[in-house]
N, C-alpha and C positions, 0 to 999 in steps of 0.2 A: 366363498371368497376368503381369501386369507385376511385377517386383520392386518392394518396397517404396522409397521416397526417402528419403534419411535425409538431414534438415535439417541446415544448418551452424549452429552458434548462436554469437549474440555477447551474452559475459556483459558488461555494462556496473557497473563498480566505482567509484563516486565516491569520493575519498579526500582526508578531510583532517581534520586532529589526530587520526590514529587509531594513531599509531606502536606502540602498545602490544597494539592489537587486530589490526592488519592480517595479523600473520602466520598469526591464528587463521583469519581468513579466505581466505587465499591456499592453506594448507594444505589446508581443506576442499575447495576448487576441484581440487588436484592429485588428490584421492583419489576422482573423479568417475569412474564405471562407463562413462558415454557420453564419447567422446573427441572427436566432431567438433565440437570447437569452439574459439573464441579466448576471452580475458578481456582487457578493456580497462580498466586502471587508470589514472583521470581523475584525476590530481593537481591541484586546485582552489586551486592556489596555498597549498598549506599549509606554514605558518611552521616546522613541526617537521623531524623525519628521515624524514618521509613520502616526498618527493620521491627521496630517495637510493635508500629502500627499494623503491619501485617500481621505480627503473633495476635495482637488483639481480635483482628477480625479474623483469623483463624480459630479462636476459642469460641468466638462468639457465635459463627455461622457453621454449622457441621459441614456446609458443601463449599469452604473456602479451606484449600490447603495452602501452606507457605512452605518456600524452598529457599533456603538462605544459601548464596554462593559467593566466591570471589568476584571481583568486579573484572568483566569479560566482555560488555559492551552489549547492545542490544540483540545482535545474531546470537551471541552465546547464551543470551540469558531466554531467547523464544526458545533456541534448541534445548537447552536443559529443563525448560515446561515441558514440553513436546515428549522428552524420552520419560518422565514419569505418568504423564498424561493416563487416565484411564477411559476417555470417553473413546468412543467408536469415530468420532469426527472432533476436529480441531479449530476452533475461530481463534483470531488475536485481536486484543483491545489493548491499545496502548493507555499507561497509567494515568495520562493527563486530558485523556479525552471520557466520553461517557457515550453510552447507547440507550435508543428508546425503549420503555419495557416491553415492546412488540420486537425487538430485534433477533432474539434466538426463534421464537415462536415464525418469525416470516422467513428466516434461513433454514430452519426443519421443513415447514410445510413442504415445499416443493420436493425435496429428497424423497420425503416419505409416500407423498402422493404421488408425484410425476417422476420419479426416479431420477431425477438429474443427477449428473455426476458430483456437481458443486454448485452453491447459490450464491449469490452476492447482493448485496446491497449497497444504495447509494449513500453520498454523505455529504454534510452541509460543514464550512468552516464557521466556528463559533467563538465567541470569547466568554469573558467570567460571567457578564448578566445574562446570555442567552439561557433560557429556558429549553428543557431536553424531555420535559413530561407532559405526555398529552393525552387527551381524553378517549381516545379511538381504541378501540377493543379490536382482538381479531389479529388474524397475519394479513400481513399486508398483501395486495396483487401482485401476481409475475406473471412473466412468459419464458418459456424454456427455448434458448436459442443453441445454435449450432457453437461451439465453443471456437473455433475458428471466427463466425461474425462478431461474435462479442470482442474477442482478443483484436479483431481489425478495427472495431471502433474505440476500444480502450487505447490501442498505439496512436489512432490518428488524434487522441483527446479531447473525443466526443460525449465519453463516458467514464465515470470514476477516474483512476489511473493505473498506476502498475502497484498500488498499496497493498502490503498483506492484509490490513485489517479491513473487516467488512464482509469477509469470504469465510463460508464453512465448507472446511475440507475432509475428506477421508484422512485419517491418523497415518496410514500406510504413504499416503502421498506427500504430506508431510514430512514423514520420515524421510523419502527417497532424494527430497532436496532440502537439504540445509542450509539455513543462511549463513554466507560467509563471514566469520569472525573476523572482526577490526576492519571492515568495509565503511565505509559512507553508501547511500543508497541501496542498502541490502535487500530491500524489495525489487528494486530492477535486477538485480543479479538474479532472484529467485522466482518470480511471481509469474513470469511468462512459462517456465516449466509446467505450472498448472494447466494454463490453458493447453498446451502442448500435447498435454497427456489424458485429456478426458475429451469426450465427446458433446455432451450435453451441460449445458449452465443454465440455471434459474435464475434469470434477471429482476430485481424488484426495482423499481424504479423510485420508490419512496426512500427519502434522506434520514435513514434512522440509525446513521452512525455519526457520533458528533466529533469533529476534529478543531483540537484545539492546538496552535502552534505558540508555544512560549518563545519568550524571547530569551535565545541564547541557545536554543534548539539546533541539534545537531544540523538541521535542514538549512539553518543560517549561517553555516558553516562555510568561508571561502577561502581555504587554504589550499596546500598544497595537494592532500590528499581528494580534495574536492573535485580537481582537475582530472587525476589520475584515476578515481574511480568512477566518475560520471562519465567519461569517456570512454573506457573499459565494458561498462556494463554496456553502454548503447552500442557498443560495437557487438557484444556479444549477441546482444537479439537479434541483431542482422544478421548475423552468421546463423542462428539456429533457426531462421527464418527462411532463409534463402533460397529452400527447394520448392516453396509455395509461393508463387507471383505475388499473388496478392497478399499474402503476409510478410512479403517481403518489401513492398511498396511501403505498406504500414508502419511496419519498424524502421524503414530510412528515413519516414516522415518524423517519428520518433527522434531518432538520432539528430535530423537536422535541427529540429527544436532543441534538445540538448547541448547542442554543440554551439548553438548559436545564445545559448543561455551562457556556457563558459566563456565565449568572446567576451560577452554584454559584462559580467560580473569580474573578470580578472583582466583589465586593459593593457597590466604590462606581459601578456601570456608569450608573446613571439621573444620578449628578452628573454623570461625567466626557463620557457621550454620551446624553445625553437622546434623541435622535432614535432610534440602535438600539436604545436600552431602550423605547421605544416600542412600536417595530417588533416585537421580541421578545414583549413582554407581549401585544401583539395578539395576532400569531400562535399563542402558547401556549395563550390562551383560546378561540381558535376552533379549534384541533385536539385538544385537550384529552379530548373526550368521543369521537374518533372513535380516538385513542390508548386510551382504558381500557378499551372495549368492543370493539377488533377483537382477534379470535382470533390474530393474526400477532405482534402487539405482542410484547418481549421484557417480562420483569418489573420491570427497571428503570425503562422508558420508563413502566409503569402505576403505579408507586411515584411519577413524576415527576410524570405528571396530576394525582393524587391531591395531592400535595405543594403544586401550583401553584396550588389552592385557597386556598393561605396567603402567594401572593405569593412574589416572590423570596427572601424570607426562608424560606418550607416548603422552597423548593428547595433552598436550601444547606444545610438541616439535613439533609434525607435524601439528598442524592446522596453526602455522607461515608459513608453505610452501604455503598456500593458492592456493590449487590445486582446478582448476574449475571442 
């Protein structure tokens, strides 16, 4: 029998204005039970103490490297880190988030044992007081699924989301689909390519990635770019899935959810962007009955479909109940 090949892993950590959170993230990487990895801290021209902190960690830990660059945004920082990565596989960890000590071991094990193409862990939203450190040892259990099936679950929003963190990916796959510089929702633009490019995905149900959304983070922005990028990226996924009926239905469900979000958060959309407003309203009207009667659609989307009968005002009213 051939010995299992233990993949080398590069953890890409974009760093920008996180001087209060960076130590927590690095500490979680220090506790990893799987040790055949490097962490690349990409200082994206941060104006605070982050550049000095990154250098300090690189001097202290031989498995940490620091890359300093001019500010170019999250996508640009991730891409820059990937270009210098030495690992066979790539995983992304945002610098204000942190991970379980079993994070890497759990991601690597299915790939080395079961030959899955990529592996994913679940996540949980956390705050400053949350603890990320567990007593358990060893890799988390997993199942290997067809990439199409797990991607359908992601699009129906019943597992994870389209986020790029919490995934272990072959470096060549990441290089093939760089993140779009200057876009919000960079994960929405990118990660669907991963699932459409592979056959087998190892799914780890444990929540081993700890997601912390800071006040003022890019996900909280509701400006012009929010409208353009969310609409465009949602439409791109539907187009990419149109040859597969099941994926196409799931992609339209995801688009429906995102379109409702735009209507709910931008109350003057019709005045500011009449063309986009008309496109969104027409699409919602076209898809709402399929959304309502689909057995796969989550409850929040069904409520959105009913609310859409009362127009944008109805969607805005029901959106704030945040039914899961």
